[in-house]
Wavefront OBJ file of the C-alpha trace (Angstrom):
o trace
v -4.688 -8.650 14.531
v -8.002 -6.884 15.610
v -9.133 -3.168 15.484
v -7.213 -0.923 13.016
v -5.253 -3.596 11.861
v -8.057 -5.804 11.002
v -8.318 -6.868 7.201
v -11.818 -5.584 6.590
v -10.413 -1.912 8.220
v -7.497 -1.852 6.025
v -9.612 -2.474 3.135
v -12.040 -0.077 3.927
v -9.150 2.168 4.022
v -8.342 1.299 0.792
v -11.686 2.157 -0.586
v -11.539 5.950 1.117
v -7.688 6.499 0.144
v -9.316 5.792 -3.702
v -12.531 7.868 -3.048
v -10.298 10.701 -1.800
v -7.944 10.060 -4.803
v -10.867 10.639 -7.239
v -11.974 14.026 -5.783
v -12.191 17.059 -7.405
v -12.128 20.708 -5.511
v -12.715 23.721 -6.825
v -10.532 26.574 -5.769
v -9.777 29.888 -7.212
v -11.891 29.516 -10.224
v -10.650 25.776 -11.390
v -10.505 22.539 -10.632
v -7.990 20.663 -8.400
v -7.318 16.895 -8.115
v -4.758 15.407 -6.418
v -2.387 15.530 -8.986
v -2.422 19.486 -8.585
v -1.151 19.025 -4.585
v 0.490 15.913 -4.405
v 4.279 15.343 -3.643
v 5.461 12.763 -6.314
v 9.103 12.710 -5.174
v 9.859 10.336 -8.298
v 7.530 11.622 -10.786
v 7.803 15.618 -9.794
v 7.483 16.480 -13.366
v 4.017 14.987 -14.648
v 3.058 13.380 -11.613
v -0.006 11.236 -11.588
v -1.979 9.933 -8.876
v -0.419 6.768 -8.488
v 2.953 8.697 -8.387
v 1.783 10.427 -5.121
v 3.595 10.103 -1.992
v 0.495 8.968 0.353
v 1.714 7.582 3.978
v -0.565 4.765 4.429
v -0.157 0.953 5.746
v -2.046 -0.175 2.611
v 1.266 0.961 0.633
v 3.151 -2.168 2.027
v 0.445 -3.959 -0.033
v 0.713 -1.420 -2.986
v -3.050 -0.280 -2.327
v -3.988 -3.356 -4.037
v -6.528 -5.539 -2.909
v -5.546 -8.225 -4.109
v -2.215 -8.374 -2.191
v -4.356 -8.370 0.752
v -5.979 -11.411 -0.343
v -2.992 -13.292 -1.169
v -1.869 -16.683 1.146
v 0.682 -18.966 -0.054
v 2.250 -22.319 1.670
v 5.612 -21.991 3.611
v 7.704 -24.704 4.055
v 11.414 -23.347 4.743
v 12.932 -22.981 8.067
v 10.243 -23.125 10.356
v 7.375 -25.449 10.511
v 5.407 -25.551 7.469
v 1.879 -23.448 6.889
v -0.042 -20.979 5.290
v 1.654 -17.444 5.221
v -0.813 -14.263 4.425
v -0.979 -10.191 4.537
v -0.484 -10.709 8.158
v 3.230 -12.205 7.709
v 3.984 -9.705 5.002
v 2.531 -6.566 7.271
v 4.812 -8.058 10.117
v 7.746 -8.168 8.035
v 7.271 -4.923 6.668
v 6.935 -3.070 9.749
v 10.253 -4.401 10.804
v 12.117 -4.056 7.131
v 9.882 -1.173 5.677
v 12.676 -0.875 2.862
v 12.603 -4.472 1.716
v 12.129 -5.114 -2.335
v 10.857 -8.877 -1.194
v 9.555 -9.958 1.273
v 11.352 -13.316 2.742
v 7.526 -15.304 3.074
v 6.450 -17.636 0.237
v 4.485 -14.315 -0.672
v 7.725 -12.529 -2.119
v 5.547 -9.153 -2.092
v 7.158 -5.991 -2.006
v 7.335 -3.619 1.249
v 7.868 -0.355 -1.154
v 4.844 1.701 -1.945
v 3.084 1.804 -5.216
v 4.845 5.370 -5.819
v 7.710 3.672 -5.655
v 9.330 5.094 -2.233
v 9.618 3.222 1.443
l 1 2 3 4 5 6 7 8 9 10 11 12 13 14 15 16 17 18 19 20 21 22 23 24 25 26 27 28 29 30 31 32 33 34 35 36 37 38 39 40 41 42 43 44 45 46 47 48 49 50 51 52 53 54 55 56 57 58 59 60 61 62 63 64 65 66 67 68 69 70 71 72 73 74 75 76 77 78 79 80 81 82 83 84 85 86 87 88 89 90 91 92 93 94 95 96 97 98 99 100 101 102 103 104 105 106 107 108 109 110 111 112 113 114 115 116
C-alpha cells in the first residue's frame, strides 16, 4: 500500500483522533467534550469516549497501535508467509461485519465502540 494507506499515515491518523478525542471546547459558559456530543449507539445513557461511533479506517484495528504492528506466520491453504495489517485491512474492507478475520492474526473487523 502507499499514500493514505501507508502504516505511518494510519498511525498519524490515530494520533490525531486521540488528540481530538481529548479536546475540550468552551460553549455556552461550560466545557464540552466529545463525550458530550458523540453518537454512542451501544451506550447512549452514559457514553465514554470509546463508545463514540467514530468512522475511520483505524477502527478496523480497534484504534489500537499494537494491532497495526502485529504480524503472524500463516501456513494454511495458500503458500506460507507472513500476514500483517495489510492482510487484515483487505479482509475487513471485504467483510466489515466479521468478528474475526481469517488470517493468522484473528483480529476483529468491528470498531472499538462495538459496531461495524
